[in-house]
KOLMAR-978542 format. One record per residue (C-alpha): z, x, y; residue in three letters. Coordinates in steps of 0.05 Angstrom, whole numbers, plus 5000, padded with zeros to 4 digits. Each point is the difference from the previous one (the first is absolute). Layout:
% KOLMAR-978542
[[Z,X,Y],ALA]
...
END
This chain:
% KOLMAR-978542
[[1041,5211,6361],MET]
[[4949,4952,4963],GLY]
[[4954,4947,5037],VAL]
[[5061,4962,5028],LYS]
[[5028,5065,5029],GLY]
[[4935,5022,5034],ILE]
[[4991,4931,5029],ALA]
[[5073,5001,5032],ILE]
[[4990,5074,5028],ALA]
[[4931,4978,5031],LYS]
[[5029,4939,5032],MET]
[[5060,5045,5022],ASN]
[[4949,5048,5029],ALA]
[[4961,4947,5040],VAL]
[[5065,4973,5027],VAL]
[[5015,5069,5027],HIS]
[[4930,5007,5030],GLY]
[[4973,5046,4952],ILE]
[[4929,4975,4978],LYS]
[[4967,5062,4972],ASP]
[[5043,5012,4933],ILE]
[[4978,5022,4934],LYS]
[[5048,4987,4941],LEU]
[[5003,5029,4929],GLU]
[[5041,4987,4938],VAL]
[[5021,5057,4960],GLY]
[[5055,5053,4983],GLY]
[[4989,5047,5061],THR]
[[5042,5061,4970],LEU]
[[4961,4999,4937],LYS]
[[4930,4976,5023],ASN]
[[4982,4997,5076],PRO]
[[4956,4943,5011],ARG]
[[4970,5025,5069],PHE]
[[4952,5053,4982],LYS]
[[4942,5033,5030],GLU]
[[4946,5038,4955],GLU]
[[5042,5039,4947],GLU]
[[5067,5000,5032],THR]
[[5049,4958,5034],PHE]
[[4986,4974,5070],ARG]
[[5031,5037,5063],LYS]
[[5022,4958,5059],PHE]
[[5020,5022,5074],ASP]
[[5062,4971,4992],ILE]
[[5047,4968,4947],VAL]
[[5057,4954,5010],ILE]
[[5038,4969,4946],ALA]
[[5067,4977,4966],ASN]
[[4993,5016,4931],PRO]
[[5050,4976,4947],PRO]
[[5067,5036,5006],TRP]
[[5027,5042,4943],ASN]
[[4945,4974,4950],GLN]
[[5013,5025,4935],ASP]
[[4956,5022,4942],GLY]
[[4955,5050,5035],TYR]
[[5027,5071,4976],GLY]
[[4959,5059,4987],GLU]
[[4971,4977,4933],GLU]
[[4975,4936,5032],GLU]
[[4977,5030,5067],LEU]
[[4957,5053,4962],LYS]
[[4958,4938,4970],LYS]
[[4984,4978,5071],ALA]
[[4934,5002,5026],GLU]
[[4993,5064,5048],PHE]
[[5074,5021,4986],TYR]
[[4985,5073,5014],ASP]
[[4983,4987,5073],GLU]
[[5044,4936,5012],ARG]
[[5064,5029,4974],PHE]
[[4988,5074,5020],LYS]
[[5075,5007,5023],TYR]
[[5033,4984,4937],GLY]
[[5015,4943,4948],PHE]
[[5052,4950,5016],THR]
[[5058,4977,4951],PRO]
[[4992,4943,4956],LYS]
[[5054,4962,5041],GLN]
[[4967,5002,5068],SER]
[[4927,5005,5018],ALA]
[[5012,5007,5076],ASP]
[[4971,5063,5007],TRP]
[[4942,4986,4961],ALA]
[[4978,4943,5046],TRP]
[[5014,5050,5061],ILE]
[[4956,5051,4965],GLN]
[[4941,4949,4988],HIS]
[[5005,4978,5070],MET]
[[4993,5074,5026],LEU]
[[4946,5013,4955],ALA]
[[4964,4931,5021],SER]
[[5012,5016,5076],ALA]
[[4959,5046,5049],LYS]
[[5048,4997,5056],ARG]
[[5062,4959,4998],LYS]
[[5045,4966,4947],VAL]
[[5056,4952,5018],GLY]
[[5041,4974,4942],VAL]
[[5063,4953,4996],VAL]
[[5042,5027,4943],ILE]
[[5067,5003,4968],ASP]
[[5048,5044,5040],ASN]
[[5022,5031,4933],GLY]
[[4932,5043,4998],CYS]
[[5022,5038,5062],LEU]
[[5054,5037,4964],PHE]
[[4998,4990,4923],ARG]
[[4999,5065,4962],GLY]
[[4964,5022,4938],GLY]
[[4925,4988,4997],LYS]
[[4998,4960,5064],GLU]
[[5034,5059,5037],LYS]
[[4943,5049,4974],GLN]
[[4949,4955,5026],ILE]
[[5036,4986,5065],ARG]
[[5006,5076,5008],LYS]
[[4924,5013,4988],ALA]
[[4981,4940,5050],VAL]
[[5050,5030,5054],ILE]
[[4972,5069,4992],GLU]
[[4931,4978,5013],ASP]
[[5023,4972,5065],ASP]
[[4976,4926,4987],LEU]
[[5060,4961,5022],ILE]
[[5000,4982,5073],GLU]
[[5055,4948,5004],CYS]
[[5053,4963,4956],VAL]
[[5034,4938,5026],ILE]
[[5057,4972,4970],LEU]
[[5000,4922,4999],LEU]
[[5055,4951,5006],PRO]
[[5031,4962,4938],GLU]
[[4979,4930,4977],LYS]
[[4927,5005,5024],LEU]
[[4972,4976,4933],PHE]
[[5005,4942,4957],TYR]
[[5012,5035,4936],ASN]
[[5047,5056,5020],THR]
[[5056,5007,5055],GLY]
[[4989,5077,4994],ALA]
[[4977,5034,5067],PRO]
[[4930,5029,4988],GLY]
[[4962,5055,5037],ALA]
[[4932,5008,5031],ILE]
[[4970,5069,4987],ILE]
[[4940,5021,5043],ILE]
[[4955,5054,4976],PHE]
[[4952,5035,5046],ASN]
[[4943,5048,4972],LYS]
[[4979,5016,5071],GLN]
[[5065,5013,5035],LYS]
[[4989,5024,5072],PRO]
[[5022,5067,5016],GLU]
[[5065,4981,5033],GLU]
[[5025,4960,4937],ARG]
[[4984,5053,4947],LYS]
[[5061,5028,4963],GLY]
[[5043,4938,5020],LYS]
[[5022,4938,4978],ILE]
[[5019,4939,5045],LEU]
[[5061,4960,4973],PHE]
[[5014,4932,5026],ILE]
[[5060,4963,4983],ASN]
[[4986,4928,5011],ALA]
[[5055,4972,4957],SER]
[[5031,4965,5056],ASN]
[[4934,4969,5032],GLU]
[[4999,4934,4972],PHE]
[[5017,4927,5011],GLU]
[[5020,4941,4956],LYS]
[[4937,4963,4968],HIS]
[[4994,4937,5034],PRO]
[[4982,4962,4933],GLU]
[[5030,5036,4944],VAL]
[[5078,5008,5003],ARG]
[[5008,5063,4959],LYS]
[[4943,5038,5031],LEU]
[[4992,5043,5061],ASN]
[[4931,5018,5037],ARG]
[[4975,5045,5047],LEU]
[[4991,4967,5070],GLY]
[[4951,5018,5052],GLU]
[[5046,5044,5040],LYS]
[[5020,5040,4936],HIS]
[[4926,5009,4980],ILE]
[[4986,5025,5072],GLU]
[[5056,5045,4996],LYS]
[[4984,5033,4935],ILE]
[[4923,5006,5020],VAL]
[[5023,5030,5067],LYS]
[[5039,5054,4966],ALA]
[[4941,5013,4949],TYR]
[[4953,5010,5057],LYS]
[[5047,5044,5041],GLU]
[[5020,5041,4943],PHE]
[[5061,5034,5028],LYS]
[[5080,4992,4998],ASP]
[[5021,4937,5024],GLY]
[[5061,4961,5016],ASP]
[[5034,5017,4934],GLY]
[[4957,4960,4961],SER]
[[4936,5048,4991],SER]
[[4997,5080,4991],ARG]
[[4947,5050,4986],VAL]
[[5019,5043,4942],VAL]
[[4969,5067,4984],SER]
[[4975,5015,4927],LEU]
[[5049,5056,4997],ASP]
[[5061,4954,5013],GLU]
[[4970,4954,4943],ILE]
[[4996,5061,4950],ARG]
[[5071,5019,5015],GLU]
[[5015,4928,4980],ASN]
[[4964,5011,4936],ASN]
[[4942,4954,5020],TYR]
[[5049,4938,5010],ASN]
[[4964,4948,5045],LEU]
[[5057,4954,5004],ASN]
[[4995,4975,5072],VAL]
[[5075,4996,5012],THR]
[[5008,5077,4981],LEU]
[[4960,5012,5068],TYR]
[[5011,4946,5049],VAL]
[[5052,4943,5006],PHE]
[[5001,4953,5060],PRO]
[[5053,5006,5049],GLN]
[[5052,4947,5002],GLU]
[[5020,4971,5067],GLU]
[[5059,5028,5025],ILE]
[[5051,4948,5028],GLU]
[[5026,5015,5071],GLU]
[[5078,5002,5001],ILE]
[[5042,4981,5060],ASP]
[[5051,5048,4990],VAL]
[[5050,4968,5052],ALA]
[[4992,4932,4970],LYS]
[[5010,5028,4929],GLU]
[[5062,5034,5024],TRP]
[[5028,4939,5029],SER]
[[4986,4961,4937],GLU]
[[5035,5054,4961],LEU]
[[5063,4993,5043],LYS]
[[5004,4928,4993],ARG]
[[4996,5003,4924],ILE]
[[5053,5052,4996],LYS]
[[5041,4957,5046],GLU]
[[4990,4941,4954],GLU]
[[5021,5042,4942],ILE]
[[5062,5019,5031],ALA]
[[5015,4929,5013],LYS]
[[4986,4978,4928],ILE]
[[5044,5060,4973],GLU]
[[5055,4980,5049],GLU]
[[4999,4930,4964],LYS]
[[4998,5021,4935],ILE]
[[5065,5048,5013],GLU]
[[5033,4940,5024],GLY]
[[4980,4957,4939],TYR]
[[5028,5060,4957],LEU]
[[5066,5003,5036],LYS]
[[5011,4923,4993],ILE]
[[4984,5005,4922],LEU]
[[5047,5059,4995],GLN]
[[5056,4962,5036],PHE]
[[4987,4940,4952],GLN]
[[5010,5044,4940],ASN]
END
């Protein structure tokens, strides 16, 4: 980040009403900067948007990291993507909840990521998965996802994950032509669905861990819930009348063509 980056981050925080802020510069995955006594610091809630698909953090590198055995207890990520390394660091750093904005691919990719995902699912830490609309971010048009982890799930939410398909919940960005954004009404709808934690209007669904096991620990939101499209009402009488009119026009055209063909045959 550097001195300039820290200054910009502090200014951004103040603009958004955050006055109590502490920033550190460093490589979090290798050497966490926030520490307490002889270990890394634990927070009540962790919210982050880490680098997506960051490469260079395979098993060999992560084993060089401080406190790696506690922070990466579910497994090591492939060199191509550190998504689940970031998630594990956040889980280890949180006492209660984690909210992470991450690449949609980490929900269903196989290999080492699947093994980590499976272990996290079996520990019943995932409370909600939200599929976001495309074109929300400056550096990628791909849709991201929000995963909410809860170490203190209420009894009625245990053994279940809420899936919210918010891929259609967007409006055009008023200033950046190629971008979309979540409007207030879209945010309110997503928050309402999360708080209610029940099957919704086709855009949210509560799924048991048994069903997720049957789907080989795939958390792709569209596998579980897809928003219902609006069904256009059809006026049958009107459509039938229109069809008859079209048939009559076709008959007249065919009659004209037959006349033209007879004239051509006579001339030949």
